N, C-alpha and C positions, 0 to 999 in steps of 0.2 A: 443518759438515764441509767440507773442501776438495774440490772436484770435480777429478777426475783430468783430465789433458790429453786423454786418449782420449775421455772422456765429453763434454768440452766441444766437441770438434771436430765440425762439421756432417757429416752423412752425405753422402758423395760422390754426385753425380748420375750418372745413366746416361750413359756417354760416347757412346753412339750416338744419344742423343735431343737434339733442339734445345731449348735453354733456353726455358721459357715466356715469359720477358721478351723474349728475342730474337724469338720468334715473334709476340708482341704488337706489337713494334716493326715487324716486317716487314709485318704486315697494315696497320698505320697508314700506312706509307710507300707500300704498293701502292695503297691507295685514292686518294691524291693523284696518284700517278704515272699512273694509268689515264687521267686527263684529258689528260695530255701525249701518251701513246701513241695513244689514240683520235683525238686532234686531228690527229696526223700522218697516220694512215691514212685517216681519214674524208674529209679535204679533197681527197685525190687523185682521188676519183671525181667531184668537183664542178667541176674546172677547166674542162672543156669548156662546161658550162652557165653558168659565170661570165662567159664571153666575151660571151654574149648579154644576161644580166641587167645587167651593168655597162657594156655597150657599149664593150668594149675588145678589142684583138687578143690572140691567145694568147701572143704574145711579151711582152706586158705582164702578162697574168694569171699566167703561169708564175712571176712574181716573188712571188706569194702563197706559193708553196712555197720558192723559192730564197731570198727575203729571210728567211724563217723559219730556214732552215738556216744562213745566214750569221750570223744573230744568235746561234744556238746555239753556233757555233764561237767567237764572240767571248767568251762568258762561261764556257765549259767550263774554260779554264785558271785562271779566277778563283775557282772553287769552293773549292779548298783554302785559299787565302788568306782568303777571306771567312769560312770556317768557323772559322779560328783567331782571328779578330777578334770575330765575333758569336756563336759557338757554333752547334752543329748544329741544335738545335730552333728557335732564333730565325731562323736563315737559311732553314730549310725553310718555316716559316710565312710569312716575308716573300716567298719565291719563289712559294709558292702564291698569295699575295695578288696578286703581280704578274701571274701567269698568269691569275687570275680577272679582273683589270682588263682585260688584253689580250683575253680572250675576249668580255667584254661589249662592249668598244669595237669588236671585229671584227664582232660581230653587228649593231651600229648603223652600220657603215660606209656612206657615201653614194656612194662611187665607188671605182674601182680603186686610186687612189693612197692614199686613207685606209685601205682594207683592207690594203694592203701595209705601211703604217706600223704599224698595230695588230698585224699578224702579227709584225712585228719585236719589238714589246713582248712578245708571247707567247714568242718565241724566246729573248729575253734571260733570261726567267725559267726556261724549260724547260732551257736550257743549264746552269743552276746545279743544277737538281733531279736530273737523272739521275746524274751522278757522285757527288753528295752522298748519294743513296740507297744506292749501293754502299758508300761510305765508312762511313756510320753503321752499317750492318749488319755489315760486317766488323770494325769496331772493337768493336761489342757482342759479337760471337761470340768474339773473342779467339783466333782461329785454330782453334777447335773446330768439327768437322762442317761444313767449308767446302762440301762437295758438297751437303749438304742445304740449307744456307743459300742457296747460289746457285740451287738448284732453286726455292726459294720466291720469291726476289726477282726472278727472271726471268719470273715469271708474266705481268706486263704485256706483255712482248715476245711472249709466246705468244698472249695474248688479242687483241692488236692486229690481227695478220693474219687472225685468225678472224672477229672481230666488226666490225672497222673498215670494210672495204669493204661488207659486207652492211648494216651499220647506216647507213652513208652513203647507200647506194642506197635503203633504205627511207625515210629522212628526206626525200630529194629526191623520192621518189615521192609522199609524203603532204604535204609542206610545202615551203618554199623554203630556200635555202642558209643563211639566217641562223640557222635552228635547229641547224645543224651546230656552231655555237659556243655556243649556249645550253646544249647538253647537257653542257658542261664545268662548269657552275656547281655542280651537286650534288656532283661529285667534289671540287671545290676547297673548298667549304664544309664537307663532312663530313671531308675530309682535314685541314683546319685545326683543327677541333674535336678530332679524334682525336690530332693532334700535341700539342695543349695538354695532353691527358690522359695520353698514353702515352710521349712522348719525354722523356728526362731533361733537366733544365735544366743544360746544360754551358757556360754563358757564362763566359768567363774573368773572374777577379777584377779589380776596378777597378784595383788596384795592380800587376797582373801585367805584366811587360815585353812590349811589342808590337813586332814587327819592322816595319820600314818596307816599304811597297809597292814592289815592283820595277818602277818606272815604265818604265825602259828595256826590260826584258824584256816588259812589257805591250805596249809600242809595237812590239816586234819580232814576238812570237809571235802575238798575237791577229789583227792585220791580215794576218800571213803565212798563217795557217790559213784566214782568210776569203778571201784572194786565191786560194789554191789551189782552194778549193771553188768560188769564182766561175768561175775558168777552166775547171774540169771541167764545171760546169753549162752552159757555153756550147757544149759539143760536142753538135751535133744534126745534123739532115739537111742544113743549109746551111753548117756550119762543122766543120772537123776540127782536129787538134792543130797543124797548120802555119799556121792562120789567126791573124792578129794578135789578134783578140778572145779567142782561147784562149791563145795562146803568151805574150803580154805579161803577163797576170795570173799565169800559171803560173810564169814566170821570176821575177817580182817576189815571189811567195809563197815560192818556193824560196830566194831571196836573203835574205828576212827571217827565215825559219825557220833557214836556215843561219847567219845572223848571231847568232841567239839562242843557239845551242849553245856557241860559245866564250865568249860573255858569261856564260852560266850556269856554265860550268866554271871561269871565273876567280873566281867568288864563292864564298867558303867556306860561306856560308849565306844564306838569304833570297831566293834566286832564285824567279821565278814558278813554275817547275817544276824540281825537282831532277833534272837529266838524269843524274846519277850513279846514279840508280835502275836504269839499264840494266846496271850491273855485276852486278845480281842476275839470274842466268840465268832465274829464274822470270818476271821482268818482261819481259826482252828476248824470250824465246821466246814468251810469251803474246801480247805485242803484235804480233809478226810473224804469228802464227796468226790473231789477231783481224782483222788487216789483210786477210789472204787470205780469211778467213771472211766478212768484210764484202763482199768482191768477189762471192763465191758467193751470199750471201744477198740483198743489195740488187740486184745485177746481174740475177739470175734473177727476183726479184720484179717487176722492170721488164719483163722479157721475157714472163713467163707471161700476165699479163692482155692484153698486146698480141697475143700469139698467139691466145688464145681469141676476141678481138674481131675482129681483122683477117683471120684465116685461117678460123675456124669461125663467124664472124658472131654471137657472143654479145653481149648488151647489157652495160653496165657492172655492173648488178646480177647478171646471169648469170655474168659473169666472176668476180665476187666469190664467188658460191656455188660455182663450180668450184674455187676455191682453198681452200675450207674443209678438205679432207682434209689439206693441208699444215699448216694451222694446228692441226688436231686432233692431228696427229703431233707437232708441237712441244710441245703441251700434255701429251701422254702422256709425252714425254721428261722433263718436269720431275719426274714421279713415279718414274722409273727411274734417271735418270742420277745424281741426288744420292746414292742409296744405293751404286751401283756405284763412283762416284768416290771416296767415302770408304773403300770396301772394297779396290779394286784400284789406285786412284790416277788422277790426271788424264791421265797419259801413255797408258795403255792405252785409256782411254775416248776420248780425242781421236783416237788412231790408228784405232780401229774406226769412229768417227764420220765422219772425213774420207773414209775408203774408201767408206763407205755413201753419203755425199753424192755422190761421183763416180759410183758405180754406179747410184744411183737417178736421176741426171740423164741417163744414157746413152739411155733411151727417147726423150727429147726431142731428143737429138742426131741421131736418125734419124726425126724426126716428119714426117708428111705431113698433108694436109688431111683424110684419112680414117682416121687412126690411132684405134684403139679408145679411147673415153673411159674405159672400165673399166680398161684398162691404164694410162692416164695418171693416173687417180685413185689407183690402187694405188701407182704410183711416187711420186706427190706425198705420200701418207701416210708411206711409208718415208722419203722425203726430209725430211719435217717432223721425224720422230724424230731422224734423223741430224743435221740442222741444229741442233736444240735441244741435242743433246749437243755438237756442234762449237762452240757458243757458250758453254755452261756450263763445260766442262772448262778451256779456256784462261783464261776470266775468273776462275774460282776458283783456278787454279794461280798466277795472278799475285800472290796475296797470301801464298803459302807462304813462311815464313821471314822475313817483314817485321816490323819494329817497329811499335808503335801509331802513332807519328808519321809513319811512311812510307806508311801506307795511303792518305791523300788523294792523294799524288802518283801512286801506282799506279793509283788510280781514274781520274784525269784522263788519264794516258798511255794506258791501255787503251781508254778511251772515245774519245779522239781517233783512235787507230789504227783502231778499228772504223768510225768515221764516214768517215775518209779512204778506207779500203778500199771502203766502200760507194759513195762518190762516184767513185772510180776505176773500180769495176766497172760502174756505170751508164754512164759516159762511154765506156769501151773497148767495151762490148758494143753501145752505140748506133752507134758508128762502124762496127763489124763488120757489124751488121745493115743499116745504110743502104748500105754498099758492096755487099752481096750482093743486096739487094732492088732497088735502082736504080729503074727505071720499071716494075717488075713489076705486072701488073694482074690476074693470075689467082691463085687460092688455092694452086695447086701451086707456082708460082714464089715466092710469099710464104713458103710453108712451107719451101722450100729455104733461104731466107735465115735463117729462125729456127733451122733445124737446124744451120746453120753456126755461128751465134752460140752456141748451146748447146754445141757441141763445144769452143769456146774456154772456156766455163764449166767443162766437165769437165776440160780440161787445166790450168786455173788451180787447180782443187781438188786435182788429183793432185800438183801442185807443193808443196802444203802437207803431204802425207803424211809425208815423211821428217823435216820439222821437228817433228813431234809427238814424236819421240824425244828432243828437247831439254827437254821439259817435266819437272817434278818427278815422281818415281815415287810419291809419297804426298802427302796433304794435311795430315795432322796434324803439327804441329811436335814435335820430340823433347822429352820432358819434361826440365826442368832437373834438376840433380843433387839440389837440396833437395826438389823435388817427388817424385822417385823415392824418396828416403829416407823421406819422409812416407808414401808409399804402402806401403812395406815395414813401417813402424811400425804402420800401420793393420791390416796382416795379422797381424803377430806380437805386437802389444801393446807397451806401454812397456818400454823396456830396463830390466833390473835391474842394480843397482850391485853 
């Protein structure tokens, strides 16, 4: 007997529930990504000790972090092109293998130079992994429940600030700096095993057409981004934006990136990044907000531990413990923001989030050496929730209305915007802090410099508030006409002739 069309059609899934296959993929990717996130936050507490263990000045040791960040910027734009050639699963496993190799080599480094080189190996792999993680999840979700999916996939960025500094301090207390890199090994090995089991084999067919690598775009964009980051990283207590060591790489980076834009626009297809993606309001507005959000997030994350150590006399481990409330708030946000974002849309969530980020930073704008720690911890918790929402909403909104093949470009653009914003935030706030601290040698004078820098952080966050109105008002794409007809047919039954 012939089965009716209605009986043969599968039962539709709960539209408010994340597909179990997507959830399984998210867990798989998070396990591997935790190694990258922890590695970034753990190493920050070890830089001072590395100057003694490796017998090198701080100006050299800081390249352990700067070299890693530069390497990340070089490979971020390559993630989309590499995925189209190798497939997402193969590329993810290869990047995890590269990060594993870099971690082992870093743990075995014999001097500062070798450690910097091996950290660059880590950065080359890490730069591929982070945008690829977002791309694979968004492609698998197919535009459904974007808020919940983003809340899941951003778990690593919440756990990093919570556990990274504390874990790094504990490791340095119990062992030496080499164990900071050995801790990545289980994340990489388990992540590779899970990827082989749970990620779909999406390698292109051998006979499928392959676009050529945009070599000119590669030589313009990757060195351009790296030069911008390098110039910003040189801003410290002895150099400002007018010094040659800062100004020359900044101008060179702007020239290279500026040259990439007309080059990409002149190509009908195949450019390293499709800059025409900015015609989508969702991409352009989200990128701008992520840039400003990066300033607020990374800039303040640099100021907060310095304040606790220099003004209040906390140890590195103590400063890490004092930052836990902000990390806990960001983790709590993952459970709340996804639901509200799918319910009321990213525009409303981002608007409330950026207002709360600014408001919860105000206590630090008037901070002194004797400000109540209870007040600061409460402000940090609220700030963590707000920052979590301020990152999730624009990141999820960037994918609204995009086609499947446009998602990799959106992932790269938003990732670069956030990282550049973070570098700008750190550089600008360092200059402001140094100008107002000067030769201050008392806790009160130091606190005054920090309060002034935090006021700038508040002002930059407020500047982002009106831009939230440009975000999409909803996350779910409108159902196509044939889907709507099918849904009606489900409710009314097959049409009668």
